[in-house]
All heavy atoms as a GROMACS GRO file, in nm:
protein
  571
    1ALA      N    1   0.088  -0.116   0.000
    1ALA     CA    2  -0.001  -0.007   0.006
    1ALA      C    3   0.090   0.123  -0.004
    1ALA      O    4   0.197   0.125   0.054
    1ALA     CB    5  -0.087   0.002   0.124
    2GLU      N    6   0.038   0.231  -0.059
    2GLU     CA    7   0.107   0.355  -0.059
    2GLU      C    8   0.096   0.422   0.075
    2GLU      O    9  -0.011   0.430   0.135
    2GLU     CB   10   0.041   0.445  -0.168
    2GLU     CG   11   0.112   0.577  -0.188
    2GLU     CD   12   0.047   0.650  -0.308
    2GLU    OE1   13  -0.074   0.667  -0.305
    2GLU    OE2   14   0.124   0.693  -0.387
    3VAL      N   15   0.206   0.474   0.126
    3VAL     CA   16   0.208   0.557   0.242
    3VAL      C   17   0.180   0.710   0.208
    3VAL      O   18   0.246   0.757   0.129
    3VAL     CB   19   0.344   0.542   0.312
    3VAL    CG1   20   0.350   0.633   0.435
    3VAL    CG2   21   0.371   0.396   0.362
    4VAL      N   22   0.076   0.762   0.273
    4VAL     CA   23   0.033   0.893   0.246
    4VAL      C   24   0.051   0.978   0.376
    4VAL      O   25  -0.010   0.946   0.476
    4VAL     CB   26  -0.104   0.899   0.201
    4VAL    CG1   27  -0.144   1.048   0.175
    4VAL    CG2   28  -0.120   0.817   0.076
    5VAL      N   29   0.140   1.076   0.373
    5VAL     CA   30   0.160   1.165   0.492
    5VAL      C   31   0.052   1.268   0.477
    5VAL      O   32   0.041   1.330   0.381
    5VAL     CB   33   0.301   1.228   0.481
    5VAL    CG1   34   0.313   1.334   0.593
    5VAL    CG2   35   0.407   1.120   0.491
    6THR      N   36  -0.033   1.280   0.582
    6THR     CA   37  -0.136   1.378   0.580
    6THR      C   38  -0.106   1.505   0.662
    6THR      O   39  -0.174   1.605   0.645
    6THR     CB   40  -0.262   1.321   0.644
    6THR    OG1   41  -0.241   1.274   0.771
    6THR    CG2   42  -0.310   1.197   0.557
    7SER      N   43  -0.008   1.505   0.744
    7SER     CA   44   0.022   1.619   0.825
    7SER      C   45   0.169   1.619   0.872
    7SER      O   46   0.210   1.512   0.915
    7SER     CB   47  -0.068   1.633   0.942
    7SER     OG   48  -0.038   1.753   1.020
    8MET      N   49   0.229   1.736   0.858
    8MET     CA   50   0.366   1.746   0.919
    8MET      C   51   0.359   1.877   1.010
    8MET      O   52   0.316   1.862   1.117
    8MET     CB   53   0.476   1.758   0.809
    8MET     CG   54   0.490   1.618   0.746
    8MET     SD   55   0.604   1.618   0.601
    8MET     CE   56   0.761   1.657   0.680
    9LEU      N   57   0.397   1.990   0.950
    9LEU     CA   58   0.387   2.123   1.026
    9LEU      C   59   0.253   2.180   1.025
    9LEU      O   60   0.212   2.252   1.116
    9LEU     CB   61   0.487   2.217   0.973
    9LEU     CG   62   0.633   2.181   0.986
    9LEU    CD1   63   0.726   2.279   0.913
    9LEU    CD2   64   0.681   2.176   1.138
   10GLU      N   65   0.177   2.147   0.918
   10GLU     CA   66   0.050   2.208   0.901
   10GLU      C   67  -0.062   2.137   0.980
   10GLU      O   68  -0.035   2.028   1.032
   10GLU     CB   69   0.012   2.218   0.748
   10GLU     CG   70  -0.014   2.080   0.690
   10GLU     CD   71   0.104   1.997   0.662
   10GLU    OE1   72   0.209   2.048   0.644
   10GLU    OE2   73   0.088   1.880   0.664
   11GLY      N   74  -0.180   2.189   0.973
   11GLY     CA   75  -0.291   2.119   1.043
   11GLY      C   76  -0.309   2.179   1.183
   11GLY      O   77  -0.237   2.261   1.227
   12ARG      N   78  -0.417   2.132   1.240
   12ARG     CA   79  -0.448   2.175   1.383
   12ARG      C   80  -0.418   2.062   1.471
   12ARG      O   81  -0.464   1.948   1.459
   12ARG     CB   82  -0.598   2.207   1.394
   12ARG     CG   83  -0.628   2.327   1.308
   12ARG     CD   84  -0.766   2.387   1.339
   12ARG     NE   85  -0.867   2.290   1.363
   12ARG     CZ   86  -1.002   2.312   1.383
   12ARG    NH1   87  -1.037   2.444   1.375
   12ARG    NH2   88  -1.081   2.224   1.406
   13HIS      N   89  -0.339   2.086   1.572
   13HIS     CA   90  -0.300   1.991   1.676
   13HIS      C   91  -0.297   2.052   1.813
   13HIS      O   92  -0.329   2.176   1.828
   13HIS     CB   93  -0.149   1.952   1.641
   13HIS     CG   94  -0.128   1.910   1.505
   13HIS    ND1   95  -0.161   1.787   1.452
   13HIS    CD2   96  -0.072   1.974   1.395
   13HIS    CE1   97  -0.131   1.778   1.327
   13HIS    NE2   98  -0.084   1.890   1.285
   14SER      N   99  -0.285   1.974   1.914
   14SER     CA  100  -0.281   2.033   2.046
   14SER      C  101  -0.172   2.131   2.065
   14SER      O  102  -0.069   2.130   1.990
   14SER     CB  103  -0.264   1.916   2.149
   14SER     OG  104  -0.133   1.862   2.141
   15PRO      N  105  -0.187   2.226   2.149
   15PRO     CA  106  -0.084   2.328   2.163
   15PRO      C  107   0.058   2.279   2.189
   15PRO      O  108   0.158   2.348   2.151
   15PRO     CB  109  -0.138   2.410   2.286
   15PRO     CG  110  -0.281   2.385   2.292
   15PRO     CD  111  -0.300   2.245   2.246
   16THR      N  112   0.074   2.166   2.257
   16THR     CA  113   0.211   2.109   2.289
   16THR      C  114   0.252   2.010   2.181
   16THR      O  115   0.352   1.953   2.209
   16THR     CB  116   0.208   2.049   2.432
   16THR    OG1  117   0.111   1.946   2.434
   16THR    CG2  118   0.183   2.163   2.527
   17SER      N  119   0.178   1.995   2.074
   17SER     CA  120   0.210   1.901   1.968
   17SER      C  121   0.358   1.913   1.916
   17SER      O  122   0.401   2.025   1.896
   17SER     CB  123   0.112   1.906   1.854
   17SER     OG  124   0.155   1.818   1.756
   18LEU      N  125   0.417   1.798   1.891
   18LEU     CA  126   0.547   1.801   1.831
   18LEU      C  127   0.545   1.831   1.682
   18LEU      O  128   0.646   1.855   1.619
   18LEU     CB  129   0.618   1.670   1.853
   18LEU     CG  130   0.657   1.638   1.999
   18LEU    CD1  131   0.719   1.501   2.021
   18LEU    CD2  132   0.747   1.745   2.060
   19HIS      N  133   0.426   1.842   1.623
   19HIS     CA  134   0.411   1.880   1.482
   19HIS      C  135   0.476   2.016   1.466
   19HIS      O  136   0.539   2.032   1.358
   19HIS     CB  137   0.266   1.883   1.444
   19HIS     CG  138   0.214   1.743   1.416
   19HIS    ND1  139   0.221   1.677   1.296
   19HIS    CD2  140   0.137   1.663   1.493
   19HIS    CE1  141   0.162   1.560   1.303
   19HIS    NE2  142   0.105   1.545   1.421
   20TYR      N  143   0.448   2.102   1.553
   20TYR     CA  144   0.483   2.239   1.535
   20TYR      C  145   0.639   2.260   1.533
   20TYR      O  146   0.689   2.359   1.471
   20TYR     CB  147   0.416   2.331   1.640
   20TYR     CG  148   0.271   2.329   1.628
   20TYR    CD1  149   0.192   2.289   1.739
   20TYR    CD2  150   0.198   2.370   1.512
   20TYR    CE1  151   0.056   2.285   1.730
   20TYR    CE2  152   0.068   2.362   1.500
   20TYR     CZ  153  -0.014   2.320   1.613
   20TYR     OH  154  -0.138   2.323   1.598
   21SER      N  155   0.708   2.168   1.590
   21SER     CA  156   0.858   2.180   1.594
   21SER      C  157   0.917   2.086   1.486
   21SER      O  158   1.043   2.074   1.482
   21SER     CB  159   0.923   2.141   1.722
   21SER     OG  160   0.882   2.014   1.766
   22GLY      N  161   0.835   2.027   1.399
   22GLY     CA  162   0.888   1.945   1.298
   22GLY      C  163   0.922   1.800   1.339
   22GLY      O  164   0.997   1.737   1.276
   23GLN      N  165   0.876   1.759   1.460
   23GLN     CA  166   0.919   1.633   1.516
   23GLN      C  167   0.810   1.527   1.514
   23GLN      O  168   0.822   1.426   1.575
   23GLN     CB  169   0.963   1.652   1.664
   23GLN     CG  170   1.091   1.743   1.678
   23GLN     CD  171   1.117   1.768   1.821
   23GLN    OE1  172   1.075   1.869   1.870
   23GLN    NE2  173   1.198   1.685   1.879
   24ALA      N  174   0.695   1.554   1.433
   24ALA     CA  175   0.592   1.461   1.422
   24ALA      C  176   0.535   1.457   1.286
   24ALA      O  177   0.540   1.559   1.211
   24ALA     CB  178   0.482   1.488   1.532
   25VAL      N  179   0.472   1.339   1.248
   25VAL     CA  180   0.410   1.321   1.127
   25VAL      C  181   0.288   1.240   1.135
   25VAL      O  182   0.288   1.154   1.219
   25VAL     CB  183   0.512   1.267   1.018
   25VAL    CG1  184   0.562   1.135   1.067
   25VAL    CG2  185   0.459   1.261   0.884
   26ASP      N  186   0.182   1.261   1.061
   26ASP     CA  187   0.074   1.178   1.058
   26ASP      C  188   0.063   1.107   0.920
   26ASP      O  189   0.089   1.164   0.819
   26ASP     CB  190  -0.057   1.253   1.081
   26ASP     CG  191  -0.068   1.314   1.225
   26ASP    OD1  192  -0.007   1.262   1.306
   26ASP    OD2  193  -0.146   1.413   1.237
   27ILE      N  194   0.029   0.981   0.930
   27ILE     CA  195   0.014   0.897   0.812
   27ILE      C  196  -0.134   0.840   0.796
   27ILE      O  197  -0.193   0.798   0.894
   27ILE     CB  198   0.116   0.770   0.821
   27ILE    CG1  199   0.257   0.823   0.840
   27ILE    CG2  200   0.095   0.677   0.705
   27ILE    CD1  201   0.354   0.711   0.877
   28ARG      N  202  -0.194   0.852   0.677
   28ARG     CA  203  -0.324   0.801   0.653
   28ARG      C  204  -0.326   0.654   0.680
   28ARG      O  205  -0.236   0.582   0.646
   28ARG     CB  206  -0.362   0.828   0.508
   28ARG     CG  207  -0.493   0.780   0.471
   28ARG     CD  208  -0.534   0.828   0.328
   28ARG     NE  209  -0.548   0.966   0.324
   28ARG     CZ  210  -0.519   1.040   0.210
   28ARG    NH1  211  -0.492   0.975   0.102
   28ARG    NH2  212  -0.531   1.166   0.217
   29ARG      N  213  -0.436   0.604   0.739
   29ARG     CA  214  -0.448   0.469   0.771
   29ARG      C  215  -0.562   0.400   0.700
   29ARG      O  216  -0.553   0.270   0.689
   29ARG     CB  217  -0.464   0.442   0.926
   29ARG     CG  218  -0.598   0.490   0.977
   29ARG     CD  219  -0.615   0.454   1.116
   29ARG     NE  220  -0.684   0.324   1.128
   29ARG     CZ  221  -0.710   0.253   1.230
   29ARG    NH1  222  -0.688   0.306   1.344
   29ARG    NH2  223  -0.769   0.144   1.228
   30TRP      N  224  -0.652   0.473   0.642
   30TRP     CA  225  -0.764   0.398   0.584
   30TRP      C  226  -0.732   0.331   0.453
   30TRP      O  227  -0.801   0.236   0.411
   30TRP     CB  228  -0.883   0.497   0.560
   30TRP     CG  229  -0.859   0.614   0.479
   30TRP    CD1  230  -0.839   0.736   0.528
   30TRP    CD2  231  -0.859   0.626   0.330
   30TRP    NE1  232  -0.823   0.833   0.419
   30TRP    CE2  233  -0.836   0.757   0.300
   30TRP    CE3  234  -0.874   0.536   0.232
   30TRP    CZ2  235  -0.830   0.804   0.171
   30TRP    CZ3  236  -0.859   0.576   0.098
   30TRP    CH2  237  -0.835   0.714   0.075
   31ASN      N  238  -0.626   0.362   0.393
   31ASN     CA  239  -0.577   0.296   0.271
   31ASN      C  240  -0.488   0.178   0.296
   31ASN      O  241  -0.448   0.104   0.202
   31ASN     CB  242  -0.510   0.394   0.170
   31ASN     CG  243  -0.380   0.445   0.226
   31ASN    OD1  244  -0.375   0.480   0.344
   31ASN    ND2  245  -0.283   0.461   0.146
   32LEU      N  246  -0.452   0.154   0.432
   32LEU     CA  247  -0.366   0.037   0.458
   32LEU      C  248  -0.450  -0.087   0.492
   32LEU      O  249  -0.554  -0.070   0.558
   32LEU     CB  250  -0.288   0.075   0.585
   32LEU     CG  251  -0.196   0.199   0.569
   32LEU    CD1  252  -0.132   0.228   0.706
   32LEU    CD2  253  -0.092   0.176   0.458
   33ARG      N  254  -0.413  -0.196   0.438
   33ARG     CA  255  -0.487  -0.323   0.456
   33ARG      C  256  -0.488  -0.365   0.603
   33ARG      O  257  -0.593  -0.400   0.654
   33ARG     CB  258  -0.423  -0.429   0.373
   33ARG     CG  259  -0.507  -0.556   0.370
   33ARG     CD  260  -0.442  -0.664   0.277
   33ARG     NE  261  -0.404  -0.602   0.151
   33ARG     CZ  262  -0.292  -0.639   0.088
   33ARG    NH1  263  -0.216  -0.731   0.140
   33ARG    NH2  264  -0.254  -0.580  -0.025
   34ASP      N  265  -0.379  -0.337   0.677
   34ASP     CA  266  -0.366  -0.381   0.818
   34ASP      C  267  -0.294  -0.271   0.892
   34ASP      O  268  -0.181  -0.268   0.905
   34ASP     CB  269  -0.299  -0.514   0.818
   34ASP     CG  270  -0.301  -0.569   0.964
   34ASP    OD1  271  -0.334  -0.495   1.062
   34ASP    OD2  272  -0.262  -0.684   0.970
   35PRO      N  273  -0.358  -0.160   0.940
   35PRO     CA  274  -0.299  -0.052   1.000
   35PRO      C  275  -0.219  -0.098   1.131
   35PRO      O  276  -0.110  -0.043   1.159
   35PRO     CB  277  -0.409   0.040   1.039
   35PRO     CG  278  -0.515   0.004   0.948
   35PRO     CD  279  -0.503  -0.136   0.925
   36GLU      N  280  -0.265  -0.197   1.198
   36GLU     CA  281  -0.198  -0.249   1.317
   36GLU      C  282  -0.065  -0.312   1.279
   36GLU      O  283   0.040  -0.287   1.352
   36GLU     CB  284  -0.283  -0.349   1.393
   36GLU     CG  285  -0.411  -0.292   1.459
   36GLU     CD  286  -0.525  -0.282   1.362
   36GLU    OE1  287  -0.523  -0.326   1.248
   36GLU    OE2  288  -0.630  -0.224   1.406
   37ALA      N  289  -0.061  -0.379   1.172
   37ALA     CA  290   0.068  -0.440   1.127
   37ALA      C  291   0.172  -0.331   1.081
   37ALA      O  292   0.283  -0.333   1.106
   37ALA     CB  293   0.046  -0.534   1.007
   38ALA      N  294   0.110  -0.221   1.022
   38ALA     CA  295   0.194  -0.110   0.976
   38ALA      C  296   0.257  -0.045   1.104
   38ALA      O  297   0.380  -0.007   1.102
   38ALA     CB  298   0.117  -0.006   0.898
   39VAL      N  299   0.172  -0.025   1.209
   39VAL     CA  300   0.228   0.032   1.335
   39VAL      C  301   0.334  -0.056   1.389
   39VAL      O  302   0.438  -0.002   1.430
   39VAL     CB  303   0.111   0.058   1.437
   39VAL    CG1  304   0.162   0.086   1.570
   39VAL    CG2  305   0.023   0.168   1.384
   40GLN      N  306   0.314  -0.183   1.390
   40GLN     CA  307   0.409  -0.276   1.446
   40GLN      C  308   0.541  -0.275   1.367
   40GLN      O  309   0.646  -0.273   1.425
   40GLN     CB  310   0.352  -0.418   1.453
   40GLN     CG  311   0.447  -0.518   1.518
   40GLN     CD  312   0.466  -0.482   1.668
   40GLN    OE1  313   0.380  -0.422   1.741
   40GLN    NE2  314   0.585  -0.499   1.722
   41ALA      N  315   0.533  -0.269   1.238
   41ALA     CA  316   0.646  -0.259   1.151
   41ALA      C  317   0.726  -0.130   1.180
   41ALA      O  318   0.852  -0.129   1.178
   41ALA     CB  319   0.610  -0.274   1.007
   42LEU      N  320   0.659  -0.019   1.189
   42LEU     CA  321   0.722   0.109   1.223
   42LEU      C  322   0.794   0.105   1.361
   42LEU      O  323   0.907   0.146   1.374
   42LEU     CB  324   0.624   0.217   1.215
   42LEU     CG  325   0.579   0.264   1.083
   42LEU    CD1  326   0.456   0.367   1.100
   42LEU    CD2  327   0.691   0.336   1.015
   43ARG      N  328   0.727   0.039   1.457
   43ARG     CA  329   0.785   0.035   1.595
   43ARG      C  330   0.914  -0.054   1.591
   43ARG      O  331   1.003  -0.031   1.664
   43ARG     CB  332   0.686  -0.025   1.691
   43ARG     CG  333   0.574   0.074   1.733
   43ARG     CD  334   0.469   0.010   1.817
   43ARG     NE  335   0.370   0.108   1.852
   43ARG     CZ  336   0.257   0.079   1.901
   43ARG    NH1  337   0.214  -0.050   1.912
   43ARG    NH2  338   0.166   0.169   1.930
   44GLU      N  339   0.908  -0.156   1.505
   44GLU     CA  340   1.030  -0.242   1.501
   44GLU      C  341   1.138  -0.180   1.422
   44GLU      O  342   1.254  -0.200   1.451
   44GLU     CB  343   0.991  -0.377   1.434
   44GLU     CG  344   0.901  -0.464   1.525
   44GLU     CD  345   0.841  -0.584   1.451
   44GLU    OE1  346   0.877  -0.603   1.339
   44GLU    OE2  347   0.763  -0.661   1.518
   45ALA      N  348   1.108  -0.093   1.327
   45ALA     CA  349   1.204  -0.032   1.242
   45ALA      C  350   1.271   0.100   1.301
   45ALA      O  351   1.383   0.121   1.276
   45ALA     CB  352   1.150   0.006   1.104
   46LEU      N  353   1.189   0.161   1.396
   46LEU     CA  354   1.246   0.284   1.452
   46LEU      C  355   1.295   0.257   1.589
   46LEU      O  356   1.244   0.173   1.670
   46LEU     CB  357   1.139   0.383   1.461
   46LEU     CG  358   1.078   0.433   1.323
   46LEU    CD1  359   0.949   0.510   1.342
   46LEU    CD2  360   1.190   0.508   1.249
   47PRO      N  361   1.404   0.322   1.636
   47PRO     CA  362   1.456   0.302   1.772
   47PRO      C  363   1.349   0.341   1.881
   47PRO      O  364   1.295   0.453   1.874
   47PRO     CB  365   1.576   0.398   1.785
   47PRO     CG  366   1.609   0.426   1.640
   47PRO     CD  367   1.479   0.415   1.560
   48ALA      N  368   1.306   0.246   1.963
   48ALA     CA  369   1.198   0.271   2.059
   48ALA      C  370   1.238   0.378   2.158
   48ALA      O  371   1.148   0.447   2.205
   48ALA     CB  372   1.176   0.138   2.137
   49ASN      N  373   1.359   0.406   2.186
   49ASN     CA  374   1.405   0.512   2.276
   49ASN      C  375   1.402   0.656   2.214
   49ASN      O  376   1.434   0.749   2.280
   49ASN     CB  377   1.533   0.480   2.341
   49ASN     CG  378   1.650   0.486   2.244
   49ASN    OD1  379   1.627   0.470   2.122
   49ASN    ND2  380   1.773   0.504   2.294
   50GLN      N  381   1.366   0.657   2.084
   50GLN     CA  382   1.365   0.788   2.016
   50GLN      C  383   1.233   0.816   1.948
   50GLN      O  384   1.197   0.934   1.930
   50GLN     CB  385   1.473   0.788   1.910
   50GLN     CG  386   1.608   0.785   1.967
   50GLN     CD  387   1.714   0.789   1.858
   50GLN    OE1  388   1.684   0.859   1.757
   50GLN    NE2  389   1.827   0.732   1.879
   51TYR      N  390   1.144   0.714   1.922
   51TYR     CA  391   1.024   0.739   1.848
   51TYR      C  392   0.902   0.666   1.919
   51TYR      O  393   0.917   0.573   1.975
   51TYR     CB  394   1.029   0.672   1.708
   51TYR     CG  395   1.121   0.754   1.614
   51TYR    CD1  396   1.260   0.719   1.607
   51TYR    CD2  397   1.074   0.858   1.528
   51TYR    CE1  398   1.344   0.787   1.528
   51TYR    CE2  399   1.162   0.923   1.452
   51TYR     CZ  400   1.297   0.887   1.444
   51TYR     OH  401   1.378   0.954   1.358
   52ASP      N  402   0.787   0.748   1.909
   52ASP     CA  403   0.661   0.695   1.955
   52ASP      C  404   0.580   0.673   1.824
   52ASP      O  405   0.576   0.766   1.738
   52ASP     CB  406   0.594   0.787   2.048
   52ASP     CG  407   0.662   0.799   2.182
   52ASP    OD1  408   0.717   0.700   2.228
   52ASP    OD2  409   0.665   0.914   2.234
   53VAL      N  410   0.508   0.558   1.814
   53VAL     CA  411   0.427   0.532   1.704
   53VAL      C  412   0.292   0.499   1.767
   53VAL      O  413   0.272   0.404   1.836
   53VAL     CB  414   0.483   0.416   1.616
   53VAL    CG1  415   0.383   0.388   1.498
   53VAL    CG2  416   0.622   0.443   1.566
   54ILE      N  417   0.186   0.578   1.730
   54ILE     CA  418   0.055   0.564   1.797
   54ILE      C  419  -0.050   0.546   1.687
   54ILE      O  420  -0.059   0.632   1.593
   54ILE     CB  421   0.026   0.686   1.881
   54ILE    CG1  422   0.135   0.706   1.977
   54ILE    CG2  423  -0.112   0.681   1.943
   54ILE    CD1  424   0.142   0.852   2.034
   55LEU      N  425  -0.131   0.440   1.701
   55LEU     CA  426  -0.243   0.414   1.610
   55LEU      C  427  -0.360   0.495   1.657
   55LEU      O  428  -0.418   0.462   1.769
   55LEU     CB  429  -0.276   0.266   1.599
   55LEU     CG  430  -0.386   0.232   1.507
   55LEU    CD1  431  -0.359   0.264   1.368
   55LEU    CD2  432  -0.416   0.072   1.522
   56GLU      N  433  -0.394   0.599   1.591
   56GLU     CA  434  -0.511   0.685   1.622
   56GLU      C  435  -0.632   0.635   1.548
   56GLU      O  436  -0.623   0.549   1.460
   56GLU     CB  437  -0.482   0.834   1.589
   56GLU     CG  438  -0.358   0.894   1.659
   56GLU     CD  439  -0.384   0.925   1.802
   56GLU    OE1  440  -0.499   0.910   1.853
   56GLU    OE2  441  -0.292   0.971   1.871
   57LYS      N  442  -0.748   0.694   1.569
   57LYS     CA  443  -0.877   0.661   1.517
   57LYS      C  444  -0.867   0.676   1.355
   57LYS      O  445  -0.920   0.590   1.283
   57LYS     CB  446  -0.987   0.744   1.568
   57LYS     CG  447  -1.117   0.713   1.510
   57LYS     CD  448  -1.235   0.798   1.573
   57LYS     CE  449  -1.213   0.944   1.557
   57LYS     NZ  450  -1.323   1.027   1.605
   58ASP      N  451  -0.806   0.782   1.307
   58ASP     CA  452  -0.806   0.812   1.170
   58ASP      C  453  -0.670   0.828   1.110
   58ASP      O  454  -0.657   0.860   0.989
   58ASP     CB  455  -0.896   0.932   1.134
   58ASP     CG  456  -0.840   1.057   1.210
   58ASP    OD1  457  -0.751   1.042   1.291
   58ASP    OD2  458  -0.897   1.169   1.177
   59HIS      N  459  -0.564   0.800   1.182
   59HIS     CA  460  -0.426   0.811   1.128
   59HIS      C  461  -0.326   0.740   1.213
   59HIS      O  462  -0.358   0.697   1.332
   59HIS     CB  463  -0.387   0.957   1.116
   59HIS     CG  464  -0.377   1.035   1.239
   59HIS    ND1  465  -0.494   1.083   1.311
   59HIS    CD2  466  -0.274   1.069   1.319
   59HIS    CE1  467  -0.446   1.148   1.414
   59HIS    NE2  468  -0.318   1.135   1.426
   60ILE      N  469  -0.209   0.730   1.170
   60ILE     CA  470  -0.099   0.673   1.251
   60ILE      C  471  -0.008   0.797   1.274
   60ILE      O  472   0.030   0.878   1.192
   60ILE     CB  473  -0.018   0.574   1.179
   60ILE    CG1  474  -0.100   0.454   1.142
   60ILE    CG2  475   0.111   0.538   1.252
   60ILE    CD1  476  -0.041   0.352   1.049
   61HIS      N  477   0.018   0.823   1.406
   61HIS     CA  478   0.092   0.936   1.460
   61HIS      C  479   0.236   0.882   1.485
   61HIS      O  480   0.257   0.791   1.564
   61HIS     CB  481   0.031   0.998   1.572
   61HIS     CG  482   0.116   1.114   1.631
   61HIS    ND1  483   0.103   1.244   1.580
   61HIS    CD2  484   0.197   1.106   1.737
   61HIS    CE1  485   0.184   1.317   1.650
   61HIS    NE2  486   0.235   1.246   1.749
   62VAL      N  487   0.341   0.947   1.426
   62VAL     CA  488   0.475   0.915   1.456
   62VAL      C  489   0.545   1.040   1.501
   62VAL      O  490   0.535   1.142   1.441
   62VAL     CB  491   0.543   0.863   1.329
   62VAL    CG1  492   0.692   0.819   1.360
   62VAL    CG2  493   0.473   0.742   1.269
   63GLU      N  494   0.618   1.026   1.617
   63GLU     CA  495   0.684   1.147   1.669
   63GLU      C  496   0.827   1.107   1.714
   63GLU      O  497   0.845   0.994   1.766
   63GLU     CB  498   0.608   1.215   1.777
   63GLU     CG  499   0.577   1.130   1.901
   63GLU     CD  500   0.490   1.196   2.006
   63GLU    OE1  501   0.410   1.279   1.965
   63GLU    OE2  502   0.506   1.166   2.125
   64TRP      N  503   0.922   1.196   1.694
   64TRP     CA  504   1.048   1.180   1.743
   64TRP      C  505   1.060   1.254   1.867
   64TRP      O  506   1.045   1.375   1.886
   64TRP     CB  507   1.152   1.238   1.641
   64TRP     CG  508   1.294   1.226   1.687
   64TRP    CD1  509   1.359   1.112   1.693
   64TRP    CD2  510   1.383   1.332   1.721
   64TRP    NE1  511   1.494   1.132   1.728
   64TRP    CE2  512   1.505   1.271   1.760
   64TRP    CE3  513   1.376   1.474   1.735
   64TRP    CZ2  514   1.619   1.338   1.793
   64TRP    CZ3  515   1.478   1.538   1.770
   64TRP    CH2  516   1.601   1.482   1.800
   65GLN      N  517   1.079   1.171   1.983
   65GLN     CA  518   1.084   1.216   2.112
   65GLN      C  519   1.186   1.140   2.197
   65GLN      O  520   1.143   1.041   2.262
   65GLN     CB  521   0.943   1.220   2.183
   65GLN     CG  522   0.940   1.283   2.310
   65GLN     CD  523   0.794   1.299   2.363
   65GLN    OE1  524   0.716   1.201   2.350
   65GLN    NE2  525   0.774   1.406   2.432
   66PRO      N  526   1.313   1.169   2.180
   66PRO     CA  527   1.420   1.086   2.248
   66PRO      C  528   1.391   1.087   2.394
   66PRO      O  529   1.363   1.191   2.459
   66PRO     CB  530   1.546   1.158   2.217
   66PRO     CG  531   1.516   1.238   2.089
   66PRO     CD  532   1.371   1.272   2.102
   67LYS      N  533   1.413   0.960   2.445
   67LYS     CA  534   1.401   0.955   2.598
   67LYS      C  535   1.530   0.944   2.655
   67LYS      O  536   1.626   0.889   2.600
   67LYS     CB  537   1.330   0.816   2.632
   67LYS     CG  538   1.174   0.818   2.619
   67LYS     CD  539   1.136   0.813   2.471
   67LYS     CE  540   0.986   0.786   2.459
   67LYS     NZ  541   0.952   0.809   2.321
   68ARG      N  542   1.546   1.012   2.779
   68ARG     CA  543   1.668   1.007   2.844
   68ARG      C  544   1.691   0.874   2.904
   68ARG      O  545   1.592   0.810   2.958
   68ARG     CB  546   1.674   1.113   2.953
   68ARG     CG  547   1.659   1.256   2.897
   68ARG     CD  548   1.665   1.352   3.005
   68ARG     NE  549   1.648   1.484   2.946
   68ARG     CZ  550   1.679   1.596   3.006
   68ARG    NH1  551   1.721   1.598   3.130
   68ARG    NH2  552   1.669   1.717   2.948
   69PRO      N  553   1.809   0.820   2.898
   69PRO     CA  554   1.846   0.693   2.970
   69PRO      C  555   1.810   0.703   3.121
   69PRO      O  556   1.842   0.806   3.186
   69PRO     CB  557   1.987   0.670   2.944
   69PRO     CG  558   2.034   0.780   2.863
   69PRO     CD  559   1.932   0.887   2.843
   70VAL      N  560   1.764   0.602   3.172
   70VAL     CA  561   1.730   0.588   3.318
   70VAL      C  562   1.856   0.560   3.382
   70VAL      O  563   1.938   0.456   3.360
   70VAL     CB  564   1.624   0.483   3.354
   70VAL    CG1  565   1.608   0.468   3.494
   70VAL    CG2  566   1.497   0.512   3.277
   71ALA      N  567   1.903   0.649   3.479
   71ALA     CA  568   2.035   0.630   3.544
   71ALA      C  569   2.021   0.539   3.669
   71ALA      O  570   1.916   0.516   3.728
   71ALA     CB  571   2.088   0.767   3.589
   0.00000   0.00000   0.00000
């Protein structure tokens, strides 16, 4: 299936959204045969300590949010 980015910097998001700093992207999910599998594949491909991948009602939200190592 074709991956369609629906939002990067543009769009309406929560005031603290990482979209506004260029650290988040939304991907259309309705054209994906298995959105859950797509989310799982993204989670496996991206470093878990740097990216969050969230399956939303109408899109897949991916954000770059590095976590600090636990000391």
